[in-house]
N, C-alpha and C positions, 0 to 999 in steps of 0.2 A: 162069361167068355174067359177062356184061359189066357194067362198073360203071354205076350209075344215072346218067342224064343230069341234069346240073344244070339246074334251072329258071332261065330268064332273068327270070321274073316276080319282082318283089320280094315277099319274104315280109311279110305284115302280121301282126305279132304282137299289137300293141295299137294302137288308133287313136291317132294323134298328135292333140293338141288342135288343132282347126281354128281358124282366125282367127275371133275373135268378131265376129259381125255385130251392129250396134246393133239392139237390140230396139225395135221401134216400139211405143210405148204408145198405146193409144187416146186420142184427143184428150179432154182433160178437159172435162167439161161446164161450160159457162159458168154460173156461179151468179149469178143476178141478185140482188144484195143489195137487199132491200126496206127502205126507210127506215121508221122508226117512224111518220113522217107518212103515208106511203103506206098502211101497215097500218091506221092509225087511220081514214083516209079511206075505206077499203074497208068499214068497219063502221059508220061514223057520218057524219052529214052535215057538210059544211064549216061550216055555220052553228053547229052545236053545238060544233065544234072551236074556232071563234073565240070563242064564249061561254066555253068552258073556258079559253082563253088569257087572256081578260080577267079572269076570276075568279082564275086562277093568279097573274097579276101582282099583283093585290090592292093596288096603290098608284096613284100619280098616272099611271103609264104605262098601266095598265088603264083609268083614267078617260079619258085622251086617246084611246086606241084606241076605246073605246065611243062617245065623243062624235063623233069623225070618222066612225065607222061609221054613226051616226045621220044625220049630214049627207049622207053618200053616198047613203043610202036616200031621203032627202028630195029630193035633187037629181035622182036617177035612180031612180024607183020600181021599175022592172023590172030593177035591177042583179042580177047573179048573184054570189053569194059562192063562193069556191073556197079550197082549202087546197093550196098547191103546194110543190114542192121539199121542203125539210126542215121543213115546218111554218110556211109564210108565208101569213098571211091575204091574199087577193087579191080584188079587186072588179072584175067584168068586165061589159062591155056591147059586144058585137061586137068584143071584144078587151079587153086589160087596161086598166083605167082607172088603178088604183093598187094598190100592195102596202103592207102595214103591218107593219113589222118592229120589234120592241122590243129595245132595248139597255139597258145599265145606266144610261146618262146621258141617253138620248133615245129617242124613237119616230120612226122614219124612214118617210115615205110617198114611195115612188118612183113617178113617172109615166113609163112607158116612152117616151111620145111628148111629154114635157113641153117639149122645146125648140121644138116646133111650136105650143105653146099660148100664148095671151095671158096675161100675168100682171101686170095693172096694179097690183094691191095689193102686189106683191113678195113673194109667199109663198115662192117658190123660194129656198132658201138653201143648197143642197147639190147636188153633182154638176153644177155649172154649166159645166164645161169641155167636156162631151161634145156631140156633134152630135144626139143623140136624147133621152136621158132627162134628167130634172130630179128633184130630191127636195126634200122639206120635212122638216127635222129639228125636232121639237118637244121642247123641253127643259122640265124642271120649272119651273112658274111662267109659261110662255109662254101668252099668250091666243090662243084659236082664233077667228079672224075668220070668223064664221058665213057672212056674205054672200059674202066672197071665196072661201071654201072651196067653197061651193055653186056659185058661178060657174065656178070652175076645174074641178070635177068634171063639171059639165054640159058644159063645153067639151071635156073629154077624151072623154066619151061621144059627143058630136056628131062629133068628129074620127074616132073609130073607125067610126062609122056611115058617114061620108062616104067613107072609104077602102075600105069593103066594097062600096060601090055601083059603084066604078070597075072 
């Protein structure tokens, strides 16, 4: 009997480890982190959240926030209160009039369009270098000039309304 022909095909005894292909993992779902302020706003009105902030402060800062809030409502009776970002009380009328942030040493009221507002009483005392916004920092013991505040708030609401019409 003739000898068996040798096969030219390579014998595969065991599979050699193939080069590893990178395994594509499914794209991770973007988790939208919801801030505590957003969660609170979803279940309660902004006005009640502002009430709570005033109560929680429980000192002169709460008194200032409450007083300015009252002046804002007197100056612009149809103002809308909102709770933005990470818990910042905001007052709006066809745009933001002002925000009210409380810090350890002062309460800051920021007017996003403050640089365009007349301020004959000189209330603006912070964020004076920018082209758009201006702020009023109220410290412990500072007097709140009722007439000047109302005039400024009304001017901010009027400016917002005029920009919407264009």
